[in-house]
Backbone as numpy.savetxt, mean C-alpha at the origin, in Angstrom:
# Nx Ny Nz CAx CAy CAz Cx Cy Cz
-9.33 -23.48 -7.00 -10.59 -23.82 -6.32 -10.67 -23.03 -5.02
-11.75 -22.29 -4.84 -11.94 -21.48 -3.65 -12.76 -22.27 -2.63
-12.07 -22.82 -1.63 -12.76 -23.62 -0.63 -12.64 -23.04 0.77
-11.55 -22.32 1.04 -11.35 -21.74 2.37 -11.20 -20.23 2.25
-11.29 -19.55 3.38 -11.11 -18.10 3.39 -9.70 -17.74 2.92
-8.71 -18.55 3.29 -7.34 -18.30 2.85 -7.24 -18.35 1.33
-8.01 -19.25 0.70 -8.02 -19.32 -0.77 -8.52 -18.00 -1.36
-9.57 -17.46 -0.75 -10.11 -16.19 -1.23 -9.09 -15.06 -1.05
-8.41 -15.07 0.11 -7.42 -14.02 0.39 -6.27 -14.10 -0.61
-5.77 -15.31 -0.87 -4.67 -15.48 -1.82 -5.06 -15.04 -3.22
-6.33 -15.22 -3.56 -6.81 -14.81 -4.89 -7.16 -13.33 -4.94
-7.07 -12.64 -3.80 -7.42 -11.22 -3.76 -8.91 -10.97 -3.82
-9.69 -11.98 -3.49 -11.15 -11.87 -3.55 -11.71 -11.68 -2.15
-11.59 -10.46 -1.64 -12.11 -10.13 -0.32 -12.71 -8.73 -0.36
-13.60 -8.47 0.57 -14.06 -7.10 0.80 -13.22 -6.57 1.95
-12.14 -5.88 1.60 -11.15 -5.47 2.60 -11.47 -4.10 3.18
-11.54 -4.04 4.50 -11.75 -2.79 5.21 -10.40 -2.28 5.72
-10.21 -0.96 5.65 -8.95 -0.37 6.06 -9.19 0.78 7.04
-8.19 1.08 7.82 -8.29 2.18 8.78 -8.56 3.50 8.07
-7.90 3.71 6.93 -8.09 4.95 6.18 -9.54 5.09 5.72
-10.17 3.96 5.36 -11.57 4.00 4.94 -12.47 4.41 6.10
-12.21 3.84 7.28 -13.02 4.17 8.45 -12.85 5.64 8.84
-11.62 6.15 8.77 -11.38 7.55 9.10 -12.10 8.46 8.12
-12.07 8.10 6.85 -12.76 8.90 5.84 -14.26 8.90 6.08
-14.80 7.74 6.45 -16.24 7.60 6.71 -16.66 8.48 7.88
-15.85 8.49 8.93 -16.18 9.31 10.11 -15.97 10.80 9.84
-15.02 11.10 8.96 -14.70 12.51 8.72 -15.68 13.23 7.82
-16.04 12.60 6.68 -16.96 13.24 5.74 -17.59 12.17 4.88
-18.88 11.97 5.03 -19.57 10.91 4.30 -19.55 11.16 2.79
-19.64 12.40 2.38 -19.64 12.69 0.95 -18.28 12.36 0.34
-17.20 12.77 1.01 -15.85 12.46 0.52 -15.65 10.95 0.48
-16.09 10.26 1.53 -15.97 8.80 1.59 -16.69 8.15 0.41
-17.88 8.62 0.10 -18.64 8.05 -1.01 -17.94 8.29 -2.34
-17.40 9.49 -2.52 -16.68 9.79 -3.76 -15.47 8.86 -3.93
-14.75 8.66 -2.84 -13.51 7.88 -2.94 -13.75 6.39 -3.05
-14.61 5.83 -2.20 -14.70 4.39 -2.04 -15.91 3.74 -2.72
-16.86 4.56 -3.17 -18.00 4.01 -3.89 -18.00 4.43 -5.36
-17.71 5.71 -5.60 -17.73 6.22 -6.97 -16.32 6.32 -7.57
-15.30 6.10 -6.74 -13.90 6.05 -7.19 -13.45 7.34 -7.86
-13.81 8.46 -7.26 -13.32 9.75 -7.73 -12.03 10.08 -6.98
-10.96 10.27 -7.70 -9.68 10.60 -7.09 -9.10 11.84 -7.75
-8.37 12.67 -6.99 -7.73 13.84 -7.59 -6.71 13.41 -8.64
-6.60 14.17 -9.71 -5.62 13.85 -10.75 -4.20 14.19 -10.30
-4.09 15.00 -9.28 -2.78 15.42 -8.79 -2.69 15.17 -7.28
-1.64 14.50 -6.84 -1.45 14.22 -5.42 -0.90 15.46 -4.72
-1.40 15.73 -3.53 -0.94 16.89 -2.78 0.56 16.79 -2.49
1.22 17.92 -2.47 2.67 17.97 -2.27 3.14 17.23 -1.02
2.51 17.45 0.15 2.98 16.72 1.35 2.83 15.21 1.21
1.78 14.76 0.53 1.57 13.33 0.37 2.62 12.74 -0.57
2.95 13.44 -1.64 3.98 12.97 -2.55 5.32 12.85 -1.84
5.64 13.85 -1.04 6.90 13.81 -0.30 6.90 12.63 0.67
5.78 12.40 1.34 5.69 11.29 2.28 5.85 9.95 1.60
5.27 9.80 0.41 5.41 8.55 -0.34 6.87 8.30 -0.70
7.56 9.34 -1.17 8.96 9.20 -1.56 9.85 8.87 -0.36
9.60 9.54 0.76 10.42 9.29 1.94 10.16 7.89 2.50
8.91 7.46 2.47 8.56 6.11 2.93 9.25 5.07 2.07
9.30 5.30 0.78 9.97 4.39 -0.15 11.46 4.29 0.19
12.06 5.43 0.54 13.46 5.44 0.92 13.70 4.65 2.21
12.83 4.83 3.20 12.99 4.13 4.47 12.82 2.62 4.30
11.97 2.23 3.35 11.81 0.81 3.05 13.14 0.21 2.59
13.88 0.97 1.79 15.19 0.50 1.32 16.22 0.53 2.44
16.13 1.53 3.30 17.09 1.65 4.40 17.00 0.48 5.35
15.77 -0.02 5.58 15.56 -1.12 6.51 15.40 -2.47 5.80
15.82 -2.54 4.56 15.75 -3.80 3.83 16.60 -4.86 4.55
16.00 -6.00 4.94 16.76 -7.03 5.67 17.98 -7.54 4.90
17.94 -7.47 3.58 19.05 -8.00 2.78 20.29 -7.12 2.85
20.13 -5.85 3.15 21.27 -4.94 3.18 21.48 -4.26 4.53
20.61 -4.59 5.52 20.68 -3.92 6.81 22.05 -4.07 7.48
22.71 -5.20 7.26 24.01 -5.44 7.89 25.09 -4.50 7.36
24.87 -3.92 6.19 25.83 -3.01 5.56 25.20 -1.63 5.50
25.34 -0.87 6.58 24.64 0.41 6.70 24.97 1.41 5.59
26.23 1.58 5.19 26.52 2.52 4.09 25.80 2.15 2.80
25.75 0.85 2.49 25.05 0.43 1.28 23.55 0.67 1.40
22.99 0.34 2.57 21.56 0.57 2.79 21.23 2.05 2.66
22.09 2.90 3.19 21.88 4.35 3.12 21.95 4.83 1.67
22.93 4.35 0.91 23.05 4.73 -0.50 21.83 4.30 -1.30
21.33 3.11 -1.02 20.13 2.62 -1.71 18.91 3.45 -1.34
18.84 3.87 -0.08 17.72 4.70 0.37 17.73 6.05 -0.34
18.90 6.67 -0.45 19.00 7.95 -1.15 18.61 7.80 -2.62
19.09 6.73 -3.24 18.76 6.50 -4.65 17.27 6.27 -4.83
16.67 5.56 -3.90 15.23 5.28 -3.98 14.42 6.56 -3.84
14.85 7.44 -2.95 14.14 8.71 -2.76 14.19 9.55 -4.03
15.38 9.65 -4.61 15.53 10.43 -5.85 14.71 9.80 -6.98
14.73 8.47 -7.07 13.97 7.77 -8.10 12.49 8.08 -8.00
11.96 8.04 -6.77 10.54 8.29 -6.58 10.19 9.75 -6.87
11.06 10.68 -6.47 10.82 12.09 -6.77 10.81 12.34 -8.27
11.75 11.74 -8.98 11.81 11.88 -10.44 10.55 11.29 -11.08
10.10 10.17 -10.56 8.89 9.54 -11.07 7.69 10.46 -10.89
7.59 11.09 -9.72 6.48 12.00 -9.46 6.56 13.23 -10.36
7.77 13.74 -10.58 7.96 14.90 -11.44 7.58 14.57 -12.89
7.97 13.40 -13.36 7.63 12.99 -14.72 6.13 12.79 -14.89
5.48 12.29 -13.83 4.03 12.15 -13.87 3.36 13.52 -13.99
3.89 14.48 -13.25 3.36 15.85 -13.33 3.49 16.39 -14.75
4.64 16.17 -15.39 4.87 16.67 -16.75 3.93 16.01 -17.75
3.69 14.71 -17.57 2.77 14.02 -18.49 1.35 14.54 -18.34
1.00 14.91 -17.12 -0.37 15.36 -16.85 -0.59 16.83 -17.21
0.41 17.67 -16.92 0.23 19.11 -17.05 1.10 19.76 -18.12
1.96 18.99 -18.77 2.85 19.59 -19.76 4.09 20.16 -19.10
4.82 20.97 -19.84 6.06 21.55 -19.32 5.77 22.40 -18.08
6.38 22.05 -16.94 6.08 22.77 -15.69 6.66 24.18 -15.67
6.03 25.03 -14.87 6.52 26.38 -14.65 7.80 26.34 -13.82
8.60 27.40 -13.89 9.86 27.43 -13.12 9.66 27.19 -11.63
8.56 27.71 -11.06 8.35 27.53 -9.61 8.05 26.07 -9.27
7.43 25.35 -10.20 7.18 23.92 -9.98 8.49 23.15 -10.01
9.34 23.47 -10.96 10.65 22.82 -11.04 11.45 23.10 -9.78
11.40 24.34 -9.31 12.12 24.71 -8.09 11.56 23.98 -6.88
10.24 23.79 -6.87 9.61 23.10 -5.75 10.07 21.65 -5.66
10.14 20.96 -6.80 10.60 19.57 -6.79 12.07 19.49 -6.40
12.87 20.46 -6.83 14.28 20.49 -6.46 14.44 20.70 -4.96
13.63 21.59 -4.41 13.67 21.86 -2.97 13.22 20.62 -2.19
12.20 19.96 -2.71 11.69 18.75 -2.07 12.77 17.66 -2.02
13.50 17.50 -3.12 14.56 16.50 -3.17 15.67 16.85 -2.17
16.04 18.13 -2.13 17.10 18.57 -1.21 16.69 18.33 0.24
15.44 18.64 0.57 14.94 18.46 1.93 14.96 16.98 2.31
14.47 16.12 1.42 14.41 14.70 1.72 15.78 14.08 1.90
16.73 14.45 1.04 18.08 13.91 1.17 18.75 14.41 2.45
18.44 15.64 2.83 18.97 16.15 4.09 18.40 15.40 5.29
17.11 15.10 5.24 16.48 14.34 6.32 17.07 12.94 6.42
17.31 12.32 5.27 17.90 10.98 5.27 19.31 11.00 5.84
20.07 12.05 5.49 21.43 12.16 6.02 21.41 12.31 7.54
20.53 13.16 8.04 20.42 13.33 9.50 20.01 12.02 10.17
19.05 11.33 9.55 18.58 10.07 10.13 19.71 9.05 10.17
20.47 8.99 9.09 21.57 8.01 9.00 22.69 8.33 9.98
23.01 9.60 10.13 24.15 9.99 10.96 23.80 10.13 12.44
22.55 10.51 12.75 22.21 10.82 14.14 21.22 9.87 14.79
20.32 9.28 14.00 19.28 8.43 14.58 19.69 6.96 14.57
20.14 6.45 13.43 20.51 5.03 13.34 21.54 4.61 14.39
22.65 5.33 14.53 23.67 4.88 15.50 23.18 4.88 16.95
22.18 5.71 17.24 21.73 5.86 18.62 20.59 4.92 18.98
19.66 4.74 18.07 18.43 4.01 18.42 18.30 2.64 17.75
18.95 2.44 16.62 18.74 1.20 15.86 19.92 0.25 16.02
20.18 -0.14 17.26 21.35 -0.97 17.54 21.02 -2.33 18.13
19.80 -2.53 18.61 19.48 -3.77 19.32 18.36 -4.56 18.64
18.24 -4.41 17.35 17.27 -5.19 16.59 17.74 -5.29 15.16
17.10 -6.18 14.42 17.36 -6.27 12.98 16.03 -6.46 12.26
15.87 -5.82 11.11 14.63 -5.98 10.33 14.52 -7.42 9.82
13.31 -7.92 9.83 13.03 -9.26 9.30 12.30 -9.15 7.96
11.31 -8.27 7.92 10.56 -8.03 6.68 10.09 -6.58 6.67
9.93 -6.03 5.47 9.38 -4.68 5.33 8.16 -4.74 4.42
7.25 -3.78 4.62 6.04 -3.69 3.82 5.29 -5.03 3.78
4.86 -5.46 4.96 4.18 -6.74 5.11 2.68 -6.53 4.95
2.11 -7.07 3.90 0.68 -6.95 3.66 -0.07 -8.01 4.46
-1.23 -7.64 5.02 -2.03 -8.61 5.78 -3.51 -8.43 5.49
-4.23 -9.51 5.59 -5.69 -9.53 5.51 -6.20 -10.48 6.59
-6.98 -9.96 7.52 -7.49 -10.75 8.64 -9.00 -10.88 8.52
-9.53 -12.11 8.44 -10.99 -12.27 8.34 -11.70 -11.67 9.55
-12.81 -11.00 9.30 -13.62 -10.41 10.37 -14.79 -11.35 10.66
-15.00 -11.63 11.93 -16.07 -12.55 12.34 -17.23 -11.78 12.96
-18.42 -12.35 12.85 -19.61 -11.72 13.41 -19.73 -12.09 14.89
-20.74 -11.57 15.60 -20.89 -11.87 17.03 -21.02 -13.35 17.35
-21.35 -14.17 16.37 -21.47 -15.61 16.58 -20.20 -16.36 16.19
-19.12 -15.59 15.94 -17.81 -16.15 15.59 -17.81 -16.83 14.22
-18.68 -16.39 13.35 -18.71 -16.90 11.98 -18.11 -15.87 11.03
-17.52 -16.34 9.94 -16.95 -15.44 8.96 -18.04 -14.59 8.33
-17.78 -13.30 8.18 -18.73 -12.40 7.54 -18.50 -12.43 6.02
-19.60 -12.44 5.27 -19.53 -12.46 3.80 -20.28 -11.28 3.24
-19.71 -10.67 2.21 -20.30 -9.47 1.60 -20.83 -9.80 0.20
-22.04 -9.32 -0.10 -22.66 -9.57 -1.41 -22.96 -8.25 -2.13
-22.13 -7.23 -1.88 -22.36 -5.94 -2.51 -22.07 -6.04 -4.02
-22.47 -5.01 -4.75 -22.31 -5.02 -6.21 -20.85 -5.12 -6.63
-19.98 -4.42 -5.91 -18.56 -4.44 -6.27 -17.97 -5.84 -6.06
-18.32 -6.48 -4.96 -17.83 -7.83 -4.70 -18.36 -8.81 -5.75
-19.62 -8.65 -6.10 -20.20 -9.54 -7.12 -19.48 -9.37 -8.47
-19.22 -8.13 -8.84 -18.54 -7.87 -10.11 -17.15 -8.51 -10.13
-16.42 -8.39 -9.03 -15.08 -8.96 -8.97 -15.13 -10.49 -9.02
-16.11 -11.09 -8.33 -16.23 -12.54 -8.34 -16.61 -13.03 -9.74
-17.51 -12.32 -10.38 -17.95 -12.71 -11.72 -16.79 -12.63 -12.71
-16.01 -11.55 -12.62 -14.85 -11.39 -13.50 -13.81 -12.49 -13.25
-13.63 -12.85 -11.97 -12.67 -13.90 -11.63 -13.09 -15.24 -12.25
-14.36 -15.60 -12.11 -14.84 -16.87 -12.65 -14.73 -16.90 -14.18
-15.05 -15.79 -14.81 -14.94 -15.74 -16.27 -13.50 -15.87 -16.72
-12.58 -15.22 -16.01 -11.17 -15.29 -16.37 -10.61 -16.69 -16.17
-11.00 -17.35 -15.07 -10.53 -18.71 -14.81 -11.08 -19.68 -15.85
-12.35 -19.50 -16.22 -12.95 -20.38 -17.22 -12.30 -20.19 -18.59
-11.95 -18.94 -18.90 -11.36 -18.65 -20.21 -10.01 -19.34 -20.40
-9.32 -19.67 -19.30 -8.03 -20.34 -19.40 -8.16 -21.74 -20.01
-9.32 -22.33 -19.85 -9.55 -23.68 -20.40 -10.52 -23.66 -21.58
-10.80 -22.45 -22.07 -11.70 -22.33 -23.21 -13.16 -22.50 -22.87
-13.51 -22.41 -21.59 -14.90 -22.58 -21.17 -15.50 -21.23 -20.81
-16.73 -21.25 -20.44 -17.42 -20.03 -20.00 -18.04 -20.29 -18.63
-18.04 -19.27 -17.82 -18.63 -19.40 -16.49 -18.99 -18.01 -15.99
-19.89 -17.93 -15.06 -20.27 -16.66 -14.45 -20.79 -16.95 -13.06
-20.99 -15.90 -12.30 -21.42 -16.05 -10.91 -22.95 -15.96 -10.81
-23.54 -16.99 -10.25 -24.99 -17.01 -10.01 -25.25 -16.27 -8.70
-25.79 -15.07 -8.81 -25.93 -14.23 -7.63 -26.91 -14.82 -6.61
-27.88 -15.56 -7.06 -28.88 -16.12 -6.14 -28.27 -17.15 -5.18
-27.31 -17.92 -5.65 -26.71 -18.95 -4.81 -25.33 -18.57 -4.29
-24.86 -17.41 -4.67 -23.50 -16.96 -4.31 -23.45 -16.54 -2.85
-22.45 -17.04 -2.13 -22.34 -16.74 -0.70 -21.75 -15.36 -0.45
-20.95 -14.85 -1.39 -20.33 -13.55 -1.24 -18.82 -13.67 -1.10
-18.18 -12.56 -0.80 -16.73 -12.53 -0.54 -16.51 -12.29 0.94
-15.47 -12.92 1.52 -15.22 -12.72 2.95 -14.81 -11.28 3.25
-15.29 -10.78 4.36 -14.94 -9.43 4.82 -13.68 -9.53 5.66
-12.69 -8.70 5.34 -11.42 -8.75 6.05 -11.01 -7.35 6.50
-10.08 -7.33 7.44 -9.40 -6.07 7.80 -8.01 -6.15 7.21
-7.67 -5.20 6.35 -6.40 -5.28 5.64 -5.53 -4.06 5.85
-4.27 -4.23 5.54 -3.32 -3.13 5.64 -1.90 -3.60 5.40
-0.96 -2.75 5.75 0.46 -3.09 5.61 1.20 -2.70 6.89
2.11 -3.56 7.31 3.00 -3.26 8.43 4.31 -2.76 7.84
4.76 -1.59 8.28 5.98 -1.01 7.71 7.18 -1.93 7.87
7.32 -2.52 9.05 8.49 -3.37 9.28 8.24 -4.35 10.43
8.74 -5.57 10.26 8.81 -6.54 11.36 10.27 -6.66 11.74
10.55 -6.62 13.04 11.94 -6.66 13.52 12.12 -7.72 14.57
13.35 -8.15 14.72 13.73 -9.14 15.73 14.74 -8.50 16.67
14.49 -8.60 17.99 15.42 -7.96 18.92 16.63 -8.86 19.18
17.53 -8.41 20.04 18.78 -9.12 20.28 18.58 -10.44 21.00
17.38 -10.66 21.58 17.08 -11.93 22.23 16.33 -12.89 21.31
16.15 -12.48 20.07 15.48 -13.35 19.12 13.97 -13.24 19.09
13.41 -12.23 19.72 11.97 -12.04 19.74 11.55 -11.08 18.64
């Protein structure tokens, strides 16, 4: 039963605004429309972005609160995670483009070598010097914060995409009990507008803050 904004957030029924969306809107309206309205995405991710995704995945493992107390284990898991993500990206490339050319294979090998070298430097030179007076509490923390209008009321969106998602949700919930239901657009209030994103890491310092 959707009665509060938190209920909508937990169900994933929000019109979520993100910093990346705002930057795209300010940078190029046509690109923004392709990405966020018409959902046109490149079939191949740019090399720097793929590398960044893999390295970010590794750092998530390095700062995992469950293994942070054991730095060698956390480091080993980070290296394994980086290699796993690189292999996943390489396999995706092969499924999309077929057998890669030698230069593509060499590029992925070079990318893996570079990333593992960066992780080694970080583990040997950065962690011992800078990461000594805190401990990770959580990593990859997703958040959705309701946006209020100038009158301090929750903003609601009735766009076509929000309506489609609400209608699909009601139909799916009704189908669980063998019933049918749909969203009456005339009486529908909309979906709450939120600001969403992810926090890379939450940490606690040596004083417990």
